[in-house]
C-alpha positions in Angstrom: 0.0 0.0 0.0 1.3 3.4 -1.0 2.1 5.6 2.1 0.9 9.2 2.3 3.4 12.0 2.9 2.3 12.1 6.6 2.9 8.4 7.0 6.3 8.7 5.3 7.3 11.5 7.7 6.2 9.5 10.7 8.3 6.5 9.5 11.4 8.4 8.6 11.4 11.2 11.3 13.1 9.3 14.1 15.6 7.4 12.0 16.7 10.6 10.3 17.0 12.6 13.6 19.0 9.9 15.3 21.2 9.3 12.3 22.1 13.0 11.9 22.3 13.7 15.7 24.5 10.7 16.7 26.7 11.2 13.7 27.6 14.7 15.0 27.8 13.5 18.6 30.3 10.8 17.6 32.6 13.4 16.1 32.4 15.5 19.3 32.8 12.5 21.6 35.9 11.2 19.9 37.4 14.7 19.8 36.8 15.0 23.5 38.7 11.7 24.1 41.6 13.0 22.0 42.0 16.3 23.8 39.6 18.8 22.4 36.7 19.7 24.6 35.1 22.4 22.3 32.1 20.3 21.4 31.6 19.3 25.0 31.8 22.9 26.3 29.4 24.0 23.5 26.8 21.4 24.7 27.1 19.5 21.5 27.6 16.0 23.1 23.9 16.0 24.0 21.6 13.4 22.4 18.9 16.1 22.3 18.3 16.6 18.6 17.3 20.3 19.2 21.0 21.1 19.9 22.0 19.8 16.5 19.1 20.7 14.2 19.8 22.8 11.1 16.6 24.3 9.8 17.4 23.6 6.1 19.5 20.4 6.4 17.5 18.6 9.1 13.9 19.8 8.5 13.2 21.5 5.1 15.4 19.5 2.7 14.5 16.0 4.1 10.7 16.8 3.9 11.1 18.3 0.4 13.1 15.2 -0.9 10.6 12.8 0.8 7.7 14.5 -0.9 9.2 14.7 -4.3 11.5 11.7 -4.7 10.5 9.3 -1.9 14.1 9.4 -0.7 15.6 11.4 2.1 18.9 13.0 3.0 20.0 15.8 5.3 22.6 17.1 7.7 22.9 18.7 11.2 24.9 21.7 12.4 28.6 20.6 12.3 30.1 19.9 15.7 32.9 22.4 16.5 36.4 20.8 16.7 39.6 22.8 17.3 42.4 20.7 15.9 44.9 22.7 17.9 43.7 21.0 21.1 44.1 17.5 19.8 47.1 15.3 20.9 48.2 14.6 17.4 46.2 16.9 15.1 46.6 15.3 11.7 46.0 11.7 13.0 43.3 12.7 15.4 41.3 14.8 12.9 41.1 11.6 10.8 39.9 9.6 13.8 37.3 12.3 14.6 36.1 12.3 11.0 35.8 8.6 10.6 33.8 8.4 13.9 30.7 9.8 12.1 30.4 7.1 9.4 31.2 4.4 11.9 28.4 5.6 14.2 26.0 5.4 11.2 27.0 1.8 10.4 26.5 0.9 14.1 23.1 2.6 14.1 22.1 0.7 10.9 22.7 -2.5 12.8 20.6 -1.3 15.7 17.7 -0.4 13.3 18.1 -3.9 11.8 17.5 -5.3 15.2 14.3 -3.2 15.5 13.2 -4.3 12.1 13.8 -7.9 13.1 11.6 -7.5 16.2 8.9 -6.1 13.9 9.1 -9.1 11.6 8.9 -11.5 14.6 5.8 -9.7 16.0 3.9 -9.4 12.7 1.6 -12.3 13.3 0.8 -11.5 16.9 0.8 -7.7 17.0 0.7 -6.2 13.5 -0.3 -2.8 14.9 3.2 -2.3 16.4 5.1 -4.7 14.2 4.4 -2.9 10.9 5.6 0.5 12.1 8.7 -1.1 13.7 9.5 -2.9 10.5 9.1 0.1 8.3 11.0 2.4 10.7 13.8 -0.2 11.0 14.2 -0.5 7.2 14.2 3.3 7.0 16.9 3.5 9.7 19.1 1.0 7.9 18.9 2.9 4.6 19.4 6.4 5.9 22.4 5.4 8.1 24.1 3.4 5.3 23.6 6.3 2.9 25.1 8.8 5.3 28.0 6.4 6.1 28.9 5.9 2.4 28.3 9.5 1.3 30.5 10.8 4.1 33.3 8.5 3.1 33.7 10.3 -0.3 37.1 12.0 -0.2 35.8 15.5 -0.7 36.0 18.3 1.9 34.0 19.1 3.9 32.7 15.5 4.0 34.4 13.2 6.5 36.3 11.3 3.8 37.9 14.6 2.8 39.1 15.1 6.4 40.6 11.6 6.4 42.3 12.2 3.0 43.8 15.4 4.4 45.4 13.5 7.2 46.9 10.9 4.8 48.2 13.4 2.2 51.6 15.0 2.6 51.3 18.5 4.2 51.6 20.4 0.9 49.0 18.3 -0.9 46.8 18.5 2.2 46.9 22.3 2.0 45.8 22.2 -1.7 43.0 19.8 -0.7 41.8 22.2 2.1 41.5 25.0 -0.5 38.7 23.0 -2.2 36.5 23.2 0.9 34.6 26.4 0.0 33.6 24.6 -3.3 32.9 21.2 -1.7 29.1 21.6 -1.4 28.9 23.0 -5.0 30.9 20.0 -6.3 28.6 17.6 -4.4 25.5 19.2 -5.8 27.0 18.9 -9.3 27.7 15.2 -8.7 24.1 14.7 -7.6 22.5 16.4 -10.6 24.8 14.8 -13.2 24.0 11.3 -11.7 27.7 10.7 -11.0 27.1 10.5 -7.3 24.5 7.8 -7.6 26.8 5.8 -9.9 29.5 6.0 -7.3 27.6 5.4 -4.0 24.7 3.1 -5.1 26.7 -0.1 -5.4 28.3 0.0 -1.9 25.0 1.2 -0.4 23.1 -1.8 -1.9 25.9 -4.2 -0.9 26.1 -3.0 2.7 22.3 -2.7 3.2 21.8 -6.2 1.8 24.6 -7.5 3.9 23.1 -6.1 7.1 19.7 -7.5 6.1 21.2 -11.0 5.5 23.1 -10.9 8.9 19.8 -10.1 10.7 17.7 -12.4 8.6 15.5 -9.7 7.2 13.5 -10.2 4.0 
């Protein structure tokens, strides 16, 4: 049965909020463990989504995409990190960056557990099983998408931060100069279809792998 926009929002709202919020909290938490307390002092280690919501990236864009394409994507306010406070700035910035995608993969597995519970309850309690199953599937997808997308080696995405840590200092400097154009390049990749060509195969592979591990249809 085709879901209405209100039903789609109800299914996707929690997975999207948790995916975006915990992604940013993961950055700040790892930074705090490596010497930088900026995020902690700014109150950004909170699991309260209101501390992380970006009006465009967390609310307007996801609803617009859901209404027009049936797919969803978004972002939260970036967690502040001062690399000068880190114990080993180049290495630690890479660890802070990769924490975001890793948190999304962990959340995808948690949502898979929720979907599995829904599948197991479908015969006895369909009123709760169906929402759990749909929400779990949405949680898997949005988290895998965010994990793979953020691994693209393009600043300001997390993959770009990791690449900067791996490059020699001079090349890292040139890489950093691309940051003001990163979002524009990303939009260009989206509208040309190049981005889908790059990220769809790993998204499908990982999503199906998680489904297989948890015995989901």
